[in-house]
Each structure stands twice: as C-alpha cells, then as structure tokens.
C-alpha positions in Angstrom: -15.0 11.0 -7.0 -16.1 8.6 -9.7 -14.8 5.1 -9.3 -12.0 4.2 -11.7 -12.8 1.4 -14.1 -10.6 1.1 -17.2 -7.4 3.0 -17.9 -6.3 3.6 -21.5 -3.1 5.2 -22.7 -1.7 5.9 -19.2 1.6 7.7 -19.2 3.5 8.4 -16.0 1.6 11.6 -15.1 -1.7 9.8 -15.6 -0.5 6.8 -13.6 0.3 9.1 -10.7 -3.2 10.5 -10.7 -4.7 7.0 -10.7 -2.3 6.0 -7.9 -3.4 9.0 -5.8 -7.1 8.2 -6.4 -6.6 4.6 -5.6 -4.9 5.4 -2.3 -7.4 8.2 -1.5 -10.5 6.1 -2.2 -9.4 2.7 -1.0 -7.0 3.2 1.9 -6.8 4.5 5.4 -4.7 3.7 8.5 -6.5 0.4 9.2 -6.9 -0.5 5.5 -3.5 -0.1 3.7 -2.9 -1.6 0.3 0.2 -3.8 -0.3 2.5 -3.4 -3.3 1.1 -6.6 -4.7 -2.5 -5.3 -4.4 -1.6 -2.1 -6.2 0.1 -4.0 -9.0 -2.9 -6.3 -9.4 -5.3 -3.3 -9.3 -3.4 -1.7 -12.2 -3.1 -5.0 -14.1 -6.9 -5.4 -14.0 -7.1 -2.1 -15.8 -4.5 -3.0 -18.4 -1.6 -1.1 -16.9 1.7 -2.9 -16.2 3.5 -1.7 -13.1 6.1 -3.4 -10.9 7.3 -3.0 -7.3 9.8 -0.3 -8.3 7.2 1.6 -10.2 4.8 1.6 -7.2 7.6 2.7 -4.8 8.7 5.5 -7.2 5.2 6.7 -7.8 4.4 6.8 -4.1 7.7 8.7 -3.4 6.8 11.2 -6.2 3.3 11.8 -4.6 4.9 12.2 -1.2 7.5 14.7 -2.6 4.5 16.6 -4.1 3.0 17.0 -0.7 0.5 14.2 -0.4 0.2 12.5 2.9 0.9 8.9 2.1 2.4 6.6 4.7 4.5 3.5 3.9 4.7 0.6 6.3 7.3 -2.1 5.9 6.6 -5.6 7.1 6.5 -8.7 4.9 6.0 -6.2 2.0 5.3 -2.5 1.7 1.9 -1.3 2.7 0.6 2.2 1.7 -2.2 4.3 2.9 -3.4 8.0 3.0 -2.7 9.6 6.4 -4.5 12.9 6.0 -7.7 14.0 4.3 -9.6 17.3 4.2 -11.7 16.1 7.1 -11.0 13.3 9.6 -13.7 10.7 10.4 -15.0 12.5 13.5 -15.3 15.8 11.6 -17.2 14.2 8.8 -19.5 12.4 11.3 -20.2 15.7 13.0 -21.0 17.5 9.7 -23.2 14.6 8.5 -25.1 14.5 11.8 -25.7 18.3 11.6 -27.0 18.0 8.0 -29.3 15.2 8.9 -30.7 16.9 12.0 -31.4 20.2 10.2 -35.2 20.0 9.5 -35.0 22.8 7.0 -33.1 20.7 4.5 -35.4 18.3 2.5 -34.6 14.6 2.9 -33.5 14.1 -0.7 -31.1 17.1 -0.5 -29.7 15.7 2.8 -29.0 12.4 1.0 -27.1 14.2 -1.8 -25.0 16.2 0.7 -24.2 13.1 2.7 -23.1 11.2 -0.4 -20.8 14.1 -1.4 -19.3 14.2 2.1 -18.6 10.5 2.2 -16.5 10.9 -0.9 -14.0 12.7 1.3 -13.4 9.5 3.2 -12.0 6.1 2.3 -14.7 3.5 1.2 -14.3 1.9 4.6 -14.9 5.1 6.5 -17.7 6.0 4.2 -19.4 2.7 4.9 -19.2 3.4 8.7 -20.6 6.9 8.2 -23.5 5.7 6.2 -24.4 2.6 8.3 -26.2 4.5 11.1 -28.1 6.6 8.5 -29.3 3.5 6.6 -30.4 1.9 9.8 -32.4 5.0 10.8 -34.0 5.2 7.3 -35.0 1.5 7.6 -36.6 2.1 11.0 -38.5 5.1 9.6 -40.1 3.1 6.8 -41.5 0.5 9.3 
C-alpha cells in the first residue's frame, strides 16, 4: 500500500477508506492509535474530524466486517486485530523466500517488500531487521 500523504475532497466514503488504511498500516495490538492521534492525523491532511466521527467511522468499518478492536482507558484506542497473515506466518514465508537459492536476490527483496506491506509498520520493521543485518554482514 502506498503511504497516504494529502487528502483532497474527502467525503464520508473516502474518509472510511483512509481510516481503514491508517489503522491497517499504523496499528497492531501493541501499537494502537488514540482518538486524538487519529484526529491529528486527519487534520495534518486537511480533513476535519472529531471524536464522534472517529467512533462512528470505526463502528461502520466493524459493521462492514473489518477486525478493529477498541480499547477504552483514558480515551479510546483503536487497532487492527486480524490481517491476511499474522506475524509468524509472514516471517515463515519471508524466511522461505530468502532461503530459496533459485530466486535472484533483487527478486527476493521485491517479494519481501510486498509481504511486509501485509503487516503494520511496526511488524514490518521487525520482519526486515534480521534481513538488513544479514545483508550488512554479507557486504563486509
């Protein structure tokens, strides 16, 4: 998924897509976003939302079948609970791709980049870290 930069002429349907992408790309169980963070994220992109808008949009996404969890504490926190592949599945696939000597190294990198898009940015970083270390050791 391409990272979202600027949003122009966002109607409710468009805002829901951006809300989904924000939660998909930027959250997981250990990295939820608060209502305030979501409001600020949209504000930086020129879209005015409030607490009620965030709550309603998340409820709409949940009603449509998306796995979004809400935690209540000092404020609401939201995160994606399910993805196509969980972290261990992605790690297994990435390890298999990297260990296959029949796949050229540049092709491996492209496949791994695509696979990490199926995780949050935090999980993607953890998936790439061992690979970057291994590449650094190979060049020494």
